[in-house]
N, C-alpha and C positions, 0 to 999 in steps of 0.2 A: 504494500500500500504506500502510495506516494506521501512523503513527509513523515513516515513513521520511524525512519532511522534517526538515531541520535546524532547531533552535530559532531564533526570530528574533534577530537581532543586537541587542545593547543599543544604545539610542539615545544619542548623545553628549549630555551636559547642555548647556543653552544657555549661551552666553558662554564666556569663557576660564577659566583656572584661578583659584581663589580667591586673593585678595591680602589682606594684613593689614598694618596700620600703626598705630603709636601716635601720637595727635594730642592737641592741646588742644581741648576742646569747651566752647563757651559757648552761650547762648541769646539769641534776639532776638524782638521783637514788631513788628507792623506799625503802628508809631507814628512820626511824623515826627522826633521827638527821637532815635530810634535809627537811622534809615535816611536817607532823602532826602525831597525834597518830594513824592514819590509812594510812600508807605510800603507800599502793597499791590502794587506792580509790581516784580518781580525783574529782575536784570540779564539774564536769559534771556527776559524778556517774559511770565512767568507772573503772573497776578493771584492774589495770595494771599487765602485765606479761612481763618478759624479752623477748626481740625480737620485741615488739610492737614499731612502729615508731610514737610515740605520742609527740606532742609539746604543752607546756603550753604557753599562751600568756598573755601579760599585758592587762589590761582592756581597755586602750585606743585603742589597736589594734582590740579589739572586735567591737568597734564603727566604725572601718574602714572596717568591713566585715569579719574579721578573727574570725568567730564564731564556735561553736562546730560542728565538722564534715567537715569543710573546709580543702581541701588538699592544701598543699603548697610545693614549692621546694626552696632549698637554692642554689643560683647561685654558680656554681663551685663545688658543692657536688652532689654525686650520690643519687638517690632515692627521694621518696616523704614522707612527714610527714603529719599526720592528727591532726588538732587541737582537743585536748581532755581534756585540763586542763586549769585552769585559775590561774594566778599568784597573789600574794599579791598586794593590791591596791597601794602600794608605788612605784611600778615599772612603767616606761613609755618606750614605743618603745623598748620592750624587749621580747625575746622568750627564752624558756628553753627546751632543748631537753631531752627526756626521754632516759636514757641509762641503763635501767633495774637495775641489781644489780652490774654492772661493774663500781665500783667507780674509778678504774684506768682510764678507758676510759673517764669518765666525767672529771676527773682532767686533762687528756691530751687535751681534747677539750678546757678547760679553758674558757676565755671570748674573743669573737671575734666580730668584726663589719662585718656583712654579708648583702647581698641583698636577699630578699625573693620575690617570685612570687606566685600569687594565682589568682583564678577567683572567683568572687562573685557567690553565689548559687542562 
């Protein structure tokens, strides 16, 4: 009989609940002076190319679920960033946005306090 079937159940959204945290955000470029002897290779083995929206995270943030491949947003900024690099162990509650070879853009970003949002995978 038409209309006798129950409506389909809502599909759960992918990932876990949204998480939010305030962190310090800086920016970096793929130049040897800012990274290592292999400035286009991340700690997770990704080869960086200008235009990629990759973020490096401090190791304490990895423990909070910001692991390789997790997508995050910066509240008040457009677009999404993918965790694809790890910062030096000395940093805490910090992210570093990849700005390709645009050193001026990285300098213009400077250092900011931002809120980030992500879902656990």
